C-alpha positions in Angstrom: -194.5 -227.9 -128.6 -195.4 -229.4 -125.5 -191.7 -229.2 -124.6 -192.0 -225.5 -125.7 -194.2 -224.5 -123.6 -193.0 -226.9 -120.2 -189.6 -224.7 -121.2 -191.5 -221.3 -121.0 -193.2 -222.1 -117.7 -189.9 -223.1 -116.3 -188.1 -219.9 -117.2 -191.0 -218.0 -115.6 -190.8 -220.2 -112.4 -187.1 -219.3 -112.4 -187.4 -215.5 -113.1 -190.2 -215.4 -110.2 -187.9 -217.3 -107.6 -184.9 -215.4 -108.6 -187.0 -211.9 -107.7 -188.5 -213.6 -104.9 -184.6 -214.3 -103.7 -183.8 -211.0 -104.0 -187.1 -209.2 -102.6 -186.0 -211.3 -99.6 -182.4 -210.4 -99.4 -183.3 -206.6 -99.9 -185.6 -206.8 -97.0 -183.1 -208.5 -94.9 -180.8 -205.6 -95.6 -183.2 -203.1 -94.6 -183.6 -204.3 -91.5 -180.1 -204.6 -90.7 -180.1 -200.7 -92.0 -183.2 -200.2 -89.9 -181.5 -201.7 -87.0 -178.4 -199.5 -87.2 -180.2 -196.9 -87.1 -181.5 -197.4 -83.7 -180.7 -196.0 -80.3 -179.5 -199.6 -79.2 -180.7 -198.8 -75.6 -184.3 -197.6 -76.7 -184.5 -199.4 -80.0 -185.7 -196.0 -81.5 -184.2 -193.6 -83.6 -183.1 -190.9 -81.7 -183.1 -187.3 -82.0 -180.4 -184.5 -81.8 -178.9 -183.1 -79.2 -177.2 -179.9 -78.4 -174.8 -178.7 -76.3 -175.7 -175.5 -74.0 -174.2 -172.9 -76.5 -175.8 -174.1 -79.2 -179.3 -174.5 -77.2 -178.9 -171.0 -76.0 -178.7 -169.9 -79.9 -181.5 -172.0 -81.1 -183.9 -170.4 -78.3 -182.6 -167.0 -78.9 -181.0 -166.4 -75.0 -177.8 -166.5 -73.4 -176.1 -169.5 -71.9 -176.1 -167.4 -68.9 -179.6 -166.6 -69.2 -180.2 -170.7 -69.3 -177.9 -171.1 -66.0 -180.0 -168.7 -64.3 -183.3 -170.1 -65.2 -182.0 -173.4 -63.9 -180.8 -171.7 -60.8 -184.6 -170.1 -60.5 -186.6 -173.2 -61.0 -187.8 -171.9 -64.2 -186.3 -174.9 -65.7 -185.2 -178.1 -64.3 -181.8 -178.0 -62.7 -179.6 -179.6 -65.1 -178.1 -183.5 -64.3 -174.5 -184.1 -65.1 -172.3 -186.6 -66.6 -170.3 -188.6 -64.1 -167.0 -186.8 -64.9 -169.1 -183.1 -64.2 -169.9 -182.0 -67.4 -173.4 -180.8 -68.2 -175.6 -183.0 -70.3 -177.1 -181.9 -73.7 -180.1 -180.9 -74.3 -182.8 -182.2 -76.5 -185.0 -180.7 -78.7 -188.5 -181.2 -76.5 -186.1 -179.5 -73.6 -185.3 -176.7 -76.0 -188.9 -176.5 -76.6 -189.7 -176.0 -72.8 -187.0 -173.3 -72.9 -188.8 -171.8 -75.8 -191.7 -171.5 -73.5 -190.1 -170.4 -70.3 -188.5 -167.8 -72.3 -191.7 -166.6 -74.3 -189.2 -167.0 -77.8 -191.3 -169.9 -79.8 -191.2 -168.6 -83.3 -195.0 -170.2 -84.0 -197.1 -168.0 -86.3 -200.1 -166.3 -85.2 -203.6 -168.1 -85.4 -204.5 -165.6 -88.6 -201.4 -166.2 -90.1 -201.8 -169.0 -92.7 -199.5 -172.3 -92.7 -196.9 -172.5 -94.7 -197.6 -175.4 -97.8 -194.2 -176.1 -99.3 -194.3 -178.7 -102.1 -190.9 -179.6 -102.9 -191.3 -180.9 -106.5 -189.8 -181.2 -110.1 -190.4 -184.5 -112.1 -186.9 -185.8 -112.5 -186.0 -188.1 -110.2 -182.2 -187.8 -108.6 -182.3 -183.5 -108.1 -182.4 -183.8 -104.5 -186.2 -183.6 -104.0 -186.4 -185.9 -100.8 -183.3 -184.9 -99.5 -184.1 -181.1 -99.2 -187.7 -182.1 -98.0 -186.4 -184.3 -95.1 -183.8 -181.7 -94.0 -185.9 -178.6 -94.8 -188.6 -180.3 -92.5 -185.9 -181.2 -89.8 -184.6 -177.6 -89.7 -187.9 -175.9 -88.8 -188.3 -178.5 -85.9 -184.8 -177.7 -84.7 -186.0 -173.6 -84.9 -189.3 -174.6 -83.0 -192.0 -174.5 -85.5 -194.7 -177.1 -85.7 -194.1 -179.2 -88.6 -195.5 -181.5 -90.4 -193.8 -183.8 -93.7 -195.9 -185.3 -95.4 -194.7 -188.0 -97.9 -196.9 -188.2 -101.3 -194.2 -190.3 -103.0 -194.6 -194.1 -103.2 -191.2 -194.8 -103.3 -191.3 -193.4 -99.8 -187.9 -192.3 -99.3 -188.7 -189.8 -96.7 -190.7 -192.3 -94.7 -187.5 -194.5 -94.7 -185.2 -191.6 -93.2 -187.8 -191.9 -90.0 -187.1 -195.5 -89.4 -189.6 -197.2 -91.3 -189.7 -199.7 -93.9 -192.5 -198.5 -96.0 -194.0 -202.0 -97.3 -193.5 -203.9 -94.0 -194.1 -201.9 -91.2 -197.0 -199.5 -93.2 -199.8 -200.9 -94.4 -202.4 -199.1 -96.7 -204.2 -197.5 -94.3 -201.4 -196.0 -92.5 -200.9 -193.8 -96.0 -202.9 -191.3 -97.6 -203.9 -194.2 -100.0 -206.5 -195.8 -97.1 -207.7 -192.2 -96.1 -208.9 -191.6 -99.7 -210.6 -194.6 -99.8 -212.3 -194.4 -96.3 -212.0 -190.9 -95.2 -214.6 -191.0 -92.5 -213.6 -194.2 -90.8 -209.9 -193.3 -90.4 -209.3 -189.6 -90.7 -205.8 -187.8 -91.4 -205.1 -187.7 -87.5 -205.2 -191.5 -87.4 -202.3 -191.8 -89.9 -200.0 -189.0 -88.6 -197.3 -190.3 -86.7 -194.8 -188.5 -84.2 -191.0 -188.7 -85.5 -187.9 -188.8 -83.2 -187.8 -185.0 -83.8 -189.8 -183.4 -81.3 -192.5 -181.4 -83.1 -192.2 -183.1 -86.1 -195.1 -185.3 -87.4 -195.0 -187.5 -90.8 -197.9 -188.6 -92.8 -195.9 -191.6 -94.0 -196.2 -193.1 -97.7 -195.5 -197.0 -99.0 -195.8 -198.0 -102.8 -199.7 -198.6 -102.3 -199.8 -194.9 -103.2 -198.6 -195.5 -106.7 -202.1 -196.7 -107.2 -203.7 -193.2 -106.6 -202.1 -192.3 -109.9 -204.3 -194.7 -112.2 -207.8 -194.4 -109.2 -207.4 -190.6 -109.8 -207.1 -191.0 -113.5 -210.1 -193.4 -113.8 -212.1 -191.3 -111.4 -211.9 -188.2 -113.8 -212.9 -190.6 -116.8 -215.8 -191.7 -115.2 -217.2 -188.9 -113.7 -215.8 -185.8 -115.3 -215.3 -184.0 -112.3 -212.2 -182.4 -111.2 -212.9 -182.1 -107.5 -210.5 -185.5 -106.9 -207.9 -183.4 -107.2 -208.6 -181.7 -104.6 -208.1 -184.5 -102.1 -204.6 -183.7 -100.9 -205.8 -180.1 -100.3 -209.0 -181.5 -98.0 -206.5 -183.8 -96.1 -204.2 -181.3 -95.2 -206.7 -179.1 -94.4 -208.4 -181.2 -91.5 -205.0 -181.0 -89.6 -203.4 -177.9 -90.9 -203.8 -175.5 -88.4 -202.1 -177.4 -86.2 -198.8 -176.6 -87.6 -196.7 -173.7 -88.5 -195.2 -175.3 -91.6 -196.3 -178.0 -93.9 -193.7 -179.8 -96.1 -194.6 -181.9 -99.2 -192.6 -184.7 -100.9 -194.3 -185.6 -104.1 -193.8 -187.9 -106.9 -190.7 -187.1 -109.1 -193.3 -187.1 -112.1 -196.2 -184.6 -113.0 -199.0 -186.8 -112.7 -202.2 -186.9 -110.8 -200.5 -187.3 -107.1 -198.0 -184.5 -107.9 -200.7 -182.0 -109.5 -202.8 -182.8 -106.5 -199.8 -181.7 -104.2 -199.3 -178.2 -106.5 -203.1 -177.5 -106.1 -202.7 -178.1 -102.2 -199.4 -176.0 -101.7 -199.2 -172.3 -101.2 -195.5 -172.3 -101.6 -193.3 -174.5 -104.0 -189.1 -175.2 -103.8 -187.6 -176.5 -107.2 -184.6 -178.6 -106.8 -182.5 -178.0 -109.9 -178.8 -179.3 -110.0 -176.4 -177.4 -112.4 -176.6 -179.4 -115.6 -178.0 -179.0 -118.9 -180.4 -182.0 -119.0 -181.5 -180.6 -115.4 -181.9 -177.2 -116.7 -184.5 -178.3 -119.4 -186.1 -180.8 -117.5 -187.0 -178.3 -115.0 -187.9 -175.8 -117.5 -190.1 -178.2 -119.1 -191.7 -179.1 -115.5 -192.3 -175.4 -114.8 -194.2 -175.0 -118.5 -196.5 -178.5 -117.8 -197.1 -177.4 -114.5 -198.2 -173.8 -115.6 -200.2 -175.2 -118.6 -202.0 -177.8 -116.5 -203.1 -175.3 -113.6 -204.4 -173.2 -116.3 -206.2 -176.4 -118.2 -207.8 -177.2 -114.4 -208.8 -173.3 -114.4 -210.7 -173.6 -117.5 -212.1 -176.9 -117.8 -212.5 -177.4 -114.0 -213.9 -174.1 -112.7 -211.4 -173.9 -110.4 -209.3 -171.1 -108.9 -205.4 -171.3 -109.9 -203.5 -171.7 -106.9 -201.8 -168.8 -105.1 -198.5 -169.4 -103.9 -196.5 -167.2 -101.7 -193.1 -167.8 -103.2 -191.7 -170.0 -105.5 -187.6 -170.6 -105.2 -185.5 -172.5 -107.4 -182.3 -174.1 -105.4 -179.4 -175.1 -107.4 -179.3 -178.6 -105.8 -176.2 -181.3 -105.8 -173.4 -178.6 -107.1 -170.2 -179.5 -107.1 -168.0 -175.9 -107.2 -164.9 -177.4 -108.0 -166.4 -178.3 -111.6 -166.3 -175.3 -114.1 -169.4 -176.5 -115.9 -171.2 -176.4 -112.6 -170.1 -173.1 -112.2 -170.9 -171.5 -115.5 -174.4 -173.3 -115.2 -175.0 -171.8 -111.9 -174.4 -168.5 -113.1 -176.7 -168.9 -116.2 -179.4 -170.2 -113.6 -178.4 -167.0 -111.4 -179.5 -165.3 -114.8 -182.4 -166.5 -115.9 -184.5 -167.1 -112.9 -182.8 -164.1 -111.0 -185.0 -163.5 -107.6 -187.1 -166.6 -107.9 -183.8 -168.2 -107.4 -182.1 -168.7 -103.5 -178.5 -167.4 -103.6 -177.5 -170.4 -101.5 -176.9 -173.6 -102.7 -177.0 -177.3 -101.8 -173.8 -179.0 -102.5 -173.1 -182.5 -103.7 -171.5 -184.2 -100.3 -170.1 -187.3 -99.3 -171.6 -186.0 -95.8 -175.0 -186.4 -97.4 -174.4 -189.7 -98.9 -173.1 -191.2 -96.0 -175.2 -190.2 -93.6 -178.6 -191.1 -96.0 -176.7 -194.7 -96.1 -177.5 -194.8 -92.2 -180.8 -193.8 -92.7 -179.9 -190.3 -90.8 -179.4 -186.9 -92.4 -176.6 -184.6 -91.6 -179.0 -182.6 -88.8 -178.8 -186.0 -87.2 -174.8 -187.0 -87.2 -173.5 -186.7 -84.0 -170.3 -186.9 -85.5 -168.6 -186.3 -88.6 -169.1 -189.6 -91.3 -166.0 -188.0 -93.6 -163.9 -185.7 -91.9 -164.8 -182.6 -89.9 -164.4 -179.8 -92.3 -166.4 -181.6 -95.0 -168.8 -182.2 -92.5 -169.0 -178.3 -91.2 -169.3 -177.4 -94.9 -172.0 -179.4 -95.7 -173.8 -178.2 -92.8 -173.3 -174.7 -93.4 -174.5 -175.2 -97.0 -178.0 -177.3 -95.8 -178.8 -174.7 -92.8 -178.1 -171.5 -95.3 -180.8 -173.1 -98.1 -183.1 -173.6 -95.1 -183.0 -170.6 -93.4 -183.1 -168.8 -97.0 -186.6 -170.7 -97.2 -187.7 -170.1 -93.7 -187.0 -166.6 -94.2 -189.7 -166.7 -97.4 -191.9 -168.2 -94.9 -192.2 -166.1 -91.8 -192.3 -163.0 -94.6 -195.3 -164.7 -95.7 -197.1 -164.3 -92.3 -199.0 -160.8 -92.0 -198.1 -160.5 -87.8 -194.4 -160.9 -89.0 -194.0 -158.9 -92.2 -190.8 -157.7 -92.8 -189.1 -160.3 -90.2 -186.4 -162.3 -91.4 -185.6 -165.5 -90.3 -185.7 -166.3 -86.5 
C-alpha cells in the first residue's frame, strides 16, 4: 500500500511538473509573439497610417483640400521622406483634420451611445474577431470607441499587445472593479490603445471567477441587482464615447447575461453550418427566456435593443453547403441578417498569428488579391453595423454610414 501511495504521489508530481513546464514554454512563445507585434523603434504597437488619398476619403474631404489646409496653416506642413514622398498620416492626425474640417462623426450629446454586444454561446464563430475589427473600424472612421473585454480568455485584450495573465492583475479588469468599485473606479482601468480614439477595458483569467461569485450572490441575497454590475460600470463612462463594443464569454452564463443586460444592440456571429445554426437558434431562445425570467422574478425591465443583427461569419463561398445554408439563413432571419458576410480567410488567420488584425497590416501576408478581398468583406460588415448605429441616433435619423 505504501508503494502505491508513493507511486501515486510521484505520478501527481510528474504531471504537475509537466504542466508547469508547458506553461513556462507557452509564456515564452507569447512573449516572442508580443515582441514581434511591437514597433522595433518604440517598443509599442503601432497604429495604421494612410496615404493622402485614403486620408481624404476617411475625413470626407479631397486630397486638394488637405493640401490647401497645409499651405494656409490650418494643418501642419507635411514632412517628407528623403526621396521627397509625403509621409503617411496616422489616426491622431486624421482626427485633427476632422476637427479642422468639422467632419467628426461624433454623436450629439442627446444621442445615446451605441452599446453593442457581440454574442454567441458557441466558441469558434468569430466573435472576438468581429468585436476587435468592429472596434477598430469605428476608431478609423473617427468615432470615440471603447472595447470592453468580458471574456476571461482575453483574446481581444491580447490583440492590443498584452499577455493578459502576466501584464495585468485582477485590479486591472472588471473583476477588481466589482470587488472595490469606489476605490478603483472604471476610468482607472480603461487603457488607451495604439488606435487613436479606441480605449480598452481589458480582461484576464481572473474574470472567470465572476461566474461563480455572481451565482453565489444571487443564491445568498435573492437579489438580481448583481446582474446590473456591467451596466453600472459602463454607465460611469459611456457618455465619453460614441460606441461601446462588448466581447462577452462564449457561454450563456452570468457574465454573458450581465453583458446582454447592459447592451442596447446585439450582433450575433454565426457560421453557415448546421451545428452553428442549431446552436445559435438555442442561444437566441435561451437569451429570450432568461431575460423574461429576469423581468418576472427580478422585477426589472427587459433590455431595449436598437437593433439585433445576425452576421454570417467564417463563410467559404467556394463550398456549396455554405452557399446553401447561407441562403437558408437569409430566408429565416430576413432583415435581421446582414447582407454582408465575414469570410474565412488565411489573411485573418495570418494576421492573428502576428497579434494583428487585417486593419493593422501594412502589407498583405498572403497575396494582394486575398488581402484586398478580405478587407473588402470585413469593411462591408463593419459599414453595415455602422449604418445601424448612426440610424439609432435621433439627431442623425435617416442617415447612412458616414
